[in-house]
C-alpha positions as CSV (number, residue, x, y, z in Angstrom):
1,M,63.3,135.9,98.1
2,R,60.1,134.4,96.9
3,R,59.9,133.7,93.2
4,Y,56.8,133.3,91.0
5,F,56.5,132.6,87.3
6,I,54.1,134.8,85.4
7,D,51.9,133.0,82.9
8,T,49.8,134.5,80.1
9,W,46.5,133.9,82.1
10,Y,47.8,136.3,84.8
11,L,48.6,139.1,82.3
12,I,45.3,138.8,80.5
13,A,43.3,138.8,83.7
14,L,45.3,141.8,85.1
15,A,45.0,143.8,81.9
16,D,41.3,143.1,81.0
17,H,38.9,144.8,83.5
18,H,36.1,142.7,82.0
19,D,37.8,139.4,82.5
20,S,36.1,137.2,85.1
21,H,39.5,136.8,86.9
22,H,40.5,140.5,86.9
23,R,39.9,141.0,90.6
24,Q,41.6,137.8,91.4
25,A,44.7,138.9,89.4
26,K,44.7,142.3,91.1
27,R,44.8,140.5,94.5
28,L,47.6,138.3,93.3
29,N,49.5,141.3,92.1
30,A,49.3,142.9,95.5
31,G,50.2,139.6,97.2
32,V,53.4,139.1,95.3
33,S,54.8,142.4,96.3
34,G,58.5,142.0,97.2
35,A,58.9,138.8,95.2
36,L,60.9,138.2,92.1
37,L,58.6,137.6,89.1
38,V,59.9,135.6,86.2
39,T,58.6,135.1,82.7
40,H,59.9,134.8,79.1
41,E,59.3,136.6,75.8
42,A,56.9,134.0,74.4
43,V,54.5,134.6,77.3
44,L,54.5,138.3,76.4
45,T,54.1,137.4,72.7
46,E,51.1,135.1,73.6
47,F,49.6,137.9,75.7
48,L,50.0,140.5,73.0
49,T,48.6,138.1,70.4
50,Y,45.5,137.5,72.6
51,C,45.0,141.3,72.8
52,A,45.6,142.0,69.1
53,E,41.9,141.7,68.1
54,G,40.7,143.9,71.0
55,G,40.9,147.2,69.2
56,P,43.3,150.2,69.7
57,G,42.4,150.8,73.4
58,T,43.0,147.2,74.3
59,R,46.2,147.1,72.2
60,S,47.6,150.2,73.8
61,Q,46.9,148.9,77.3
62,A,48.5,145.6,76.4
63,V,51.6,147.3,75.1
64,S,51.7,149.4,78.3
65,L,51.5,146.3,80.5
66,A,54.1,144.5,78.5
67,R,56.5,147.4,78.8
68,Q,55.9,147.6,82.5
69,V,56.8,144.0,82.9
70,L,60.0,144.5,80.8
71,R,61.0,147.5,83.0
72,R,60.1,146.3,86.4
73,A,63.1,145.9,88.7
74,D,61.3,142.9,90.4
75,C,60.6,141.2,87.1
76,R,63.0,139.2,84.9
77,V,62.1,138.4,81.3
78,E,64.1,135.6,79.9
79,R,64.9,135.4,76.2
80,S,62.9,132.6,74.5
81,S,65.3,131.4,71.8
82,D,67.3,129.3,74.3
83,L,64.2,127.6,75.5
84,F,62.8,126.5,72.2
85,E,64.7,123.2,71.7
86,A,64.2,122.1,75.3
87,A,60.5,123.0,75.1
88,L,60.1,121.1,71.9
89,D,61.6,118.0,73.6
90,L,59.1,118.3,76.4
91,Y,56.3,118.9,74.0
92,A,57.3,115.8,72.1
93,H,57.4,113.7,75.3
94,R,53.9,114.8,76.5
95,L,51.8,113.7,73.5
96,D,49.1,112.7,75.9
97,K,48.8,116.2,77.2
98,A,47.3,119.4,75.7
99,Y,50.3,121.6,76.6
100,S,51.0,124.4,74.3
101,L,54.6,125.1,73.2
102,V,54.6,128.3,75.3
103,D,53.5,126.2,78.3
104,C,56.4,123.8,77.7
105,M,58.8,126.8,77.4
106,S,57.5,128.1,80.7
107,M,57.8,124.7,82.4
108,V,61.4,124.2,81.2
109,L,62.4,127.6,82.4
110,M,60.7,127.0,85.8
111,N,62.6,123.7,86.2
112,Q,65.9,125.3,85.1
113,Q,65.4,128.1,87.7
114,K,63.8,125.9,90.3
115,I,60.7,128.0,90.4
116,T,57.8,126.0,91.9
117,H,55.0,128.6,92.0
118,V,53.2,129.9,88.9
119,L,50.6,132.8,88.7
120,T,48.1,131.0,86.5
121,N,44.7,129.3,86.3
122,D,46.1,126.7,83.8
123,H,45.8,123.1,85.2
124,H,48.6,121.9,82.9
125,F,51.1,123.3,85.3
126,R,49.6,121.2,88.1
127,Q,49.9,118.1,85.8
128,E,53.6,118.8,85.6
129,G,54.0,119.1,89.4
130,F,54.0,122.9,89.8
131,T,52.0,124.9,92.4
132,V,49.4,127.0,90.8
133,V,48.8,130.3,92.6
134,N,45.5,131.9,91.6
135,E,44.0,133.0,94.9
């Protein structure tokens, strides 16, 4: 079974009809049908934080999408607490990069689960050797 990691970029673009990458994310969503989608709680936290200032409509849509991700049979959401220490180590060893801690958590999880493809537009994943899928 194909496996893809879901990054915050993908969720934002999928949820926000005004995002310049919305159509791209919808195509990706259709293209990953039948695959296992993997993410972690910190990605959902980052997504919901991004949507927090958007007003009630945006917030309710964000909650709806987050709940869909949590309930989907083809999506696995890993708990973040186990990733924190390992991500902090990666963060500390990449001082020359602009990786966020959430990116480091994602990269650690992807390495642990041998996931090579990530639904994102974030070039940091390429820098770490992953295949960015955004078309």
